[in-house]
N, C-alpha and C positions, 0 to 999 in steps of 0.2 A: 193404352195410350189411345188415342182418339181416331175414331174415324176421317174425323175432316179435320182437318189443321189450318188455323189463320193466322196472318202475320201482317200487319200493320206498319207502312214504312212511308209516312207522310201523309199524302193523299193519295196513296194504294194499300189498295187489299188483297192479299196474297191469299188463295183458298188453293188447299192441296186434298186430295182424296190419298188414304190412307191406309188402301187395303191392297197390297201388291199382290198376296196370294190370290186374291178373287177377282185381276184384271181392275180392281179400283172400279168393280161394278156398284153400283149404289144399291143400299138398303131403305127399306120405307123410314126407317129412324135417318138416317142420311140423308134421304131426300127434305123430310122436314128442318133437320138443323142448315142446310145449305138455305132452303127458304128462309130461314130466321135470319139468317145472315144478309141474304138478299136484301130482304125488307128492312133491315138495318141501314144499311150502305144506303136503300131509297130513301132513306127518312133521313139521313144528313145531306143525301143530294138535295131534297125537298125542301130542308131548311135555307141551305145556301141559295136554293133558288128565288126564295122566298124574300130574302136580304137582299141591303144595298146592294145593288149592282155596280155602280161606278164605284164606289168602296172598297169592293171585293178585288173588281180589277187593278185599282192603284196597290194595294197588298199585294196581288202578284206579282204586276210591274214590280214594285221594291222589291220583293223578295229577290224576285232573276235577278237584280242588278246588283244587289247585296255584295255579292264576291267580286264582282270587278270594280266595283268604286274604292275609294277611298274613305276612307271614317269621314273628312269633313264633305267631299261630293255625297256619300249617301244623307248626311244630315240634310245639307240643300235641298237634296231629291224627296224628302220627308218631308220637310217644312212646306215646299212648295207641290204637295202633295198635298199636306196637309189644310193649305187655304185653299183650293180649288174645292175639296171636300165639302172645308166650311160653309161653302156658298150654294151646294147642292141642295135638291131636294129632298134629299136622304136624313143629310144633316135635321133639318128642320122639324120630316114628318117623327125622326125619331124622338129629339127632344118634345115634342108637342104630345108623344103618346107616352111617352115615359111621366109627365106632371099630370097627364090625363089620366094614368092607371091604366092604360090599356094596348096592346100589340100592335103595333107598328105595320102601317101599310107603305111599302116600299115598290110598290106599283107605279109605274110612270103615269102620271093624271094626262 
C-alpha cells in the first residue's frame, strides 16, 4: 500500500498520509510524491485561472442551481447564460484563436 493516498471528489483533492506506525512522518520519497501532487493541482488551478472567467462563473452558477431547479427552469437558465456568454470577449477570442490555430488569451483587455 502507498504511503500517500489521494482521492478526487469533484473539485476537491484529498491527500492522506498513510504511515500510522511512524506517526505519519514523511520520508524523502513521500515529500517528493506530495510535491508532485501539489504541482499537479497547481497546474490545474493555473489552467482554470487562464481560462474564460465569465464562462467558468456561469458554469459554477448553473451547476449550483441544477438541483434546485426543475428541468425546464434549468434549461431556461442555461439558454440565458449561453446568450450572455456568446456576446462576451472570451467567446470571440476563443473562436478567433481556434481559426488562427493559437492558444486563446482570455485576459480582459
